[in-house]
C-alpha positions in Angstrom: 17.8 -80.3 13.8 19.1 -78.4 16.8 18.1 -74.9 17.8 20.8 -72.4 18.8 19.1 -69.1 19.6 17.0 -68.4 16.5 19.4 -70.2 14.2 18.6 -73.8 13.0 21.8 -75.8 12.9 22.0 -78.7 10.5 23.9 -81.4 12.3 25.0 -84.1 9.9 27.4 -87.0 10.7 30.5 -84.9 10.4 29.3 -81.3 9.7 27.5 -78.5 11.6 26.2 -75.5 9.7 23.1 -73.3 9.1 21.2 -72.7 5.9 22.6 -69.1 5.9 26.1 -70.5 5.8 25.5 -72.7 2.7 23.6 -69.9 1.0 26.4 -67.3 1.6 29.1 -69.7 0.5 27.5 -70.6 -2.8 26.6 -67.0 -3.4 30.1 -65.8 -2.9 31.6 -68.6 -5.0 29.1 -67.7 -7.8 30.1 -64.0 -7.6 33.7 -65.0 -7.9 33.1 -66.4 -11.4 33.2 -62.7 -12.6 36.8 -62.2 -11.3 39.3 -61.5 -14.0 42.8 -63.0 -14.3 45.0 -61.2 -11.9 42.2 -60.2 -9.5 43.0 -61.0 -5.9 40.8 -63.8 -4.8 41.8 -63.8 -1.2 40.9 -60.1 -0.7 37.8 -60.5 -2.8 36.4 -63.0 -0.3 37.9 -61.4 2.8 36.2 -58.1 1.9 32.9 -59.8 1.5 33.1 -60.7 5.1 33.8 -57.2 6.5 31.5 -56.2 9.3 30.8 -59.8 10.4 30.9 -59.9 14.2 33.9 -61.2 16.1 32.9 -64.2 18.2 35.4 -66.5 19.9 35.1 -70.3 20.3 32.5 -70.8 17.5 34.0 -74.2 16.8 33.4 -75.5 20.3 29.8 -76.5 19.6 30.2 -80.2 18.5 30.9 -83.1 20.8 32.1 -85.4 19.3 34.2 -83.3 17.0 32.6 -82.3 13.7 33.4 -79.8 10.9 31.7 -76.6 12.1 30.9 -74.0 9.5 30.1 -70.5 10.8 30.4 -67.7 8.3 28.1 -65.5 10.5 30.5 -65.1 13.4 34.2 -65.2 13.0 37.4 -65.1 15.0 40.8 -64.4 13.4 41.6 -68.1 12.6 38.2 -69.0 11.3 38.2 -65.9 9.0 41.5 -67.1 7.6 40.3 -70.6 7.1 37.0 -69.7 5.5 38.6 -67.2 3.1 41.3 -69.7 2.2 38.8 -72.4 1.5 36.7 -70.0 -0.6 39.7 -68.9 -2.6 40.8 -72.4 -3.3 37.3 -73.4 -4.4 37.1 -70.4 -6.8 40.6 -71.1 -8.2 39.8 -74.7 -8.9 36.4 -73.8 -10.3 34.5 -75.7 -7.6 31.4 -73.7 -6.7 29.2 -76.0 -4.6 28.8 -75.9 -0.8 30.0 -79.6 -0.7 33.3 -78.5 -2.4 33.7 -75.8 0.3 33.1 -78.3 3.1 35.7 -80.7 1.7 38.3 -77.9 1.3 37.7 -76.5 4.8 38.0 -80.0 6.3 41.3 -80.4 4.5 42.6 -77.1 5.8 41.5 -77.3 9.4 42.4 -80.9 10.4 45.7 -82.7 10.6 46.1 -84.6 7.4 42.5 -83.5 6.5 40.9 -86.1 8.7 38.6 -85.6 11.6 39.5 -87.9 14.5 38.3 -86.1 17.6 39.1 -82.7 19.1 42.9 -83.2 19.1 42.9 -83.8 15.3 41.9 -80.2 14.8 45.1 -78.1 14.3 45.1 -75.8 17.3 48.4 -74.0 16.8 49.0 -71.8 13.8 52.6 -72.9 13.4 51.4 -76.5 12.9 48.7 -75.2 10.6 51.4 -73.7 8.4 53.4 -76.9 8.5 50.4 -79.2 7.8 49.1 -77.0 4.9 52.5 -76.6 3.4 52.7 -80.4 3.3 49.4 -80.5 1.6 50.6 -78.0 -1.1 48.1 -75.4 0.0 50.4 -72.7 1.4 54.1 -71.8 1.5 55.8 -69.7 4.1 58.1 -66.9 3.2 61.1 -67.3 5.4 64.8 -66.9 4.9 67.7 -65.6 6.9 67.8 -62.3 5.0 66.3 -58.8 5.5 63.6 -58.2 6.6 63.3 -61.8 8.0 66.1 -61.2 10.5 64.5 -62.7 13.6 64.1 -66.4 14.4 61.3 -68.0 16.4 62.0 -71.3 18.2 58.8 -73.2 19.2 58.1 -74.6 22.6 54.3 -75.0 22.5 52.8 -75.6 25.9 49.8 -73.3 26.4 46.9 -75.7 25.9 48.5 -78.5 27.8 49.4 -76.2 30.7 46.1 -74.5 30.8 43.4 -77.1 29.9 40.9 -75.2 32.1 40.8 -72.5 29.4 39.3 -74.9 26.9 35.8 -76.1 27.4 36.4 -79.4 25.5 39.4 -80.2 27.6 37.4 -79.5 30.8 34.7 -81.9 29.6 37.3 -84.5 28.4 40.4 -84.3 30.6 41.5 -87.6 29.0 42.4 -85.6 25.9 45.0 -83.4 27.6 47.8 -86.0 27.3 47.3 -86.2 23.5 47.3 -82.4 23.3 50.6 -82.4 25.2 52.1 -85.1 23.0 51.2 -83.1 19.8 52.6 -79.9 21.3 55.9 -81.6 22.0 56.1 -82.8 18.4 56.8 -79.2 17.4 59.5 -78.7 20.0 62.6 -77.0 18.5 60.9 -76.1 15.1 62.2 -72.7 13.9 60.9 -70.0 11.6 62.3 -66.7 10.5 60.1 -63.7 10.9 60.1 -60.0 10.4 60.6 -58.2 13.8 58.0 -55.5 14.4 60.6 -52.7 14.1 61.0 -53.7 10.4 57.3 -53.9 9.7 57.2 -50.7 7.7 56.8 -49.3 4.2 60.1 -50.3 2.6 61.1 -51.8 -0.7 62.3 -55.0 1.1 58.9 -55.4 2.9 56.9 -54.7 -0.3 58.9 -57.4 -2.1 58.4 -59.9 0.7 54.7 -59.4 1.3 51.9 -59.3 -1.3 48.2 -58.3 -1.0 46.2 -61.3 0.4 49.2 -63.0 2.1 48.4 -64.4 5.5 50.0 -62.4 8.3 50.7 -64.4 11.5 51.7 -62.2 14.4 54.4 -63.8 16.6 54.3 -63.5 20.3 56.5 -63.7 23.3 53.8 -65.1 25.5 54.9 -68.3 27.2 53.9 -71.5 25.5 52.4 -69.8 22.4 53.6 -69.2 18.9 51.1 -66.9 17.1 48.9 -64.3 18.8 46.7 -63.2 15.9 46.3 -63.8 12.1 44.8 -61.8 9.2 45.5 -60.8 5.6 48.0 -58.3 4.2 46.6 -55.2 2.4 49.0 -52.6 0.9 47.9 -49.0 0.9 49.7 -45.8 0.0 50.9 -45.3 3.6 52.1 -48.9 4.1 51.0 -52.4 5.1 47.6 -52.8 6.8 45.8 -55.8 8.3 42.3 -57.2 7.3 41.3 -59.3 10.2 38.6 -60.3 12.7 39.4 -57.8 15.5 38.6 -58.7 19.1 38.8 -55.1 20.2 36.6 -53.8 17.4 34.3 -56.8 17.7 34.0 -57.4 13.9 36.0 -58.1 10.7 37.7 -54.9 9.7 40.3 -53.6 7.3 42.4 -51.4 9.6 42.9 -47.8 8.6 46.0 -47.7 10.7 49.2 -49.3 9.3 50.3 -52.6 10.8 53.6 -51.3 12.2 52.1 -48.9 14.8 49.4 -51.6 15.7 52.2 -54.0 16.6 54.3 -51.4 18.4 51.6 -50.7 20.9 51.3 -54.4 22.0 54.3 -55.5 24.1 53.9 -59.2 23.6 53.7 -58.9 19.8 57.2 -59.5 18.4 56.7 -59.5 14.6 55.1 -61.2 11.7 55.4 -64.4 9.8 54.2 -64.4 6.1 52.4 -67.2 4.4 51.3 -67.3 0.8 48.3 -69.2 -0.5 49.4 -71.4 -3.5 46.5 -70.7 -6.0 46.3 -69.4 -9.5 45.2 -65.8 -9.8 
């Protein structure tokens, strides 16, 4: 056992977690047995995590690379991954912590296999591609309104800024592999909804459903996606349920997504990804 503050981390061959993580996961999966056909599993689980503190870099605690489970502290990506794994387990009637671990590993790692730090999927565009290949998600994209903008990928941020990543600082020999993986995505294209069209319209309501993954595109050099969360429709339009860095916790925004995007100059729009599970 290792001690991290007051939290005892169970460190197994390929997994790091606390007892609190396993208890919460199994409790939530047990509660989900009461869901009725048509209930939204994604939002059911995402709302159970509201209020959890936002903490960045929670996956950077294992060297060599292991599957890190942290349901106590979340960033935007780990919120999406944990909720996705929970929803898949519930939909397939797998309610044990071991089932959750297997599903989370499949989602988080290229081909579902842990083979060092570079095997973790670090860019959300590749996350979409890899999990589409696995049959877990499908992206909504077509050259028709409101998907009228096109993103062409040129991923470079990690390879050009290895000093921003503690694992690459410790292991500079990994940088070449990260750069090779970045360049594999060169030229890939995706249609997205520009932020001026992220509003309450019949087209947007047809394109986006409650619980869809919203991936916010960015103009920042070398990056593809700036932030991710889940779609929630309210009377006044589309809202985001996400792990908020500014609010320091998981929230369901009271403000519609359109104005949220408009205030941020580098945010250009949204890509939409649906989880392929039975309701």
